[in-house]
Structures are given as C-alpha cells and as structure tokens.
C-alpha positions in Angstrom: -285.6 -162.0 -73.0 -282.3 -161.3 -74.9 -280.9 -163.8 -77.4 -277.9 -165.8 -76.2 -275.8 -165.2 -79.3 -275.5 -168.8 -80.3 -277.0 -168.4 -83.8 -275.2 -165.2 -84.8 -273.6 -164.4 -88.1 -270.4 -166.2 -88.8 -267.2 -164.0 -89.0 -265.2 -164.1 -92.2 -261.5 -165.1 -91.7 -259.1 -163.1 -93.8 -255.9 -164.9 -94.8 -252.7 -163.3 -95.5 -251.8 -163.1 -99.2 -248.4 -164.5 -100.1 -246.6 -161.8 -102.1 -243.6 -162.5 -104.4 -241.6 -159.3 -104.6 -238.4 -159.4 -106.7 -237.0 -156.1 -105.4 -237.7 -154.2 -102.2 -236.3 -151.8 -99.7 -235.3 -152.3 -96.1 -235.9 -149.3 -93.8 -234.1 -149.4 -90.5 -235.1 -147.0 -87.7 -232.7 -147.2 -84.8 -233.3 -145.0 -81.8 -231.8 -145.0 -78.3 -234.6 -147.2 -77.0 -235.5 -149.6 -79.9 -234.7 -150.8 -83.4 -237.4 -151.2 -86.1 -236.9 -152.9 -89.5 -239.5 -152.5 -92.2 -239.4 -154.3 -95.6 -241.3 -152.5 -98.4 -242.0 -153.1 -102.0 -240.6 -150.6 -104.6 -243.8 -148.4 -104.2 -243.3 -148.0 -100.5 -246.0 -150.2 -99.2 -244.9 -152.2 -96.1 -244.8 -155.9 -96.7 -243.3 -156.9 -93.3 -241.8 -155.3 -90.2 -240.2 -156.3 -86.9 -238.9 -154.7 -83.9 -236.5 -155.7 -81.1 -239.3 -155.5 -78.6 -241.6 -157.7 -80.7 -238.9 -160.4 -80.9 -238.6 -160.5 -77.1 -236.0 -158.1 -76.0 -236.8 -156.0 -73.1 -235.3 -152.8 -71.6 -231.9 -151.6 -72.7 -231.2 -154.8 -74.7 -233.7 -153.6 -77.4 -231.3 -151.0 -78.6 -228.3 -153.3 -79.1 -226.9 -154.3 -82.6 -227.5 -157.9 -81.7 -231.3 -157.3 -81.3 -231.3 -155.6 -84.7 -230.0 -158.7 -86.4 -233.0 -160.8 -85.3 
C-alpha cells in the first residue's frame, strides 16, 4: 500500500531579501501591445519589474501612457 504523504519532508520557504540600492537604472520597453518597466542595479541585475498587464490592464489599455505610470 502506498504512503499517504502525511509524514513527508518539510519544504523550505525562501524569503525575499531586502536590498538597499543607492543607484540603479530604469529600463522601459514599450510596444504596441504592452509596457514593461524593469528596475536594475548598476551591474544590470533585475531588482524589480512590472508590466501593465500584471497591474490589471487588459486589451488595448495596456499600451497607454497611463498604464505605464502605474
């Protein structure tokens, strides 16, 4: 009979590290369909990113300047 899985190994939970970056770069990619904003540290590693679709805009409203502000 197969085990039910109740006594399995516990999963490790990774927490996000809080990074204090004094200087960085904002990369903005604006296409006809969407706008993506990425914040990077000086070496180019992405710290955070957001897109208009991720914020909740759908369809043609994703490519508007208002959606890029959020």
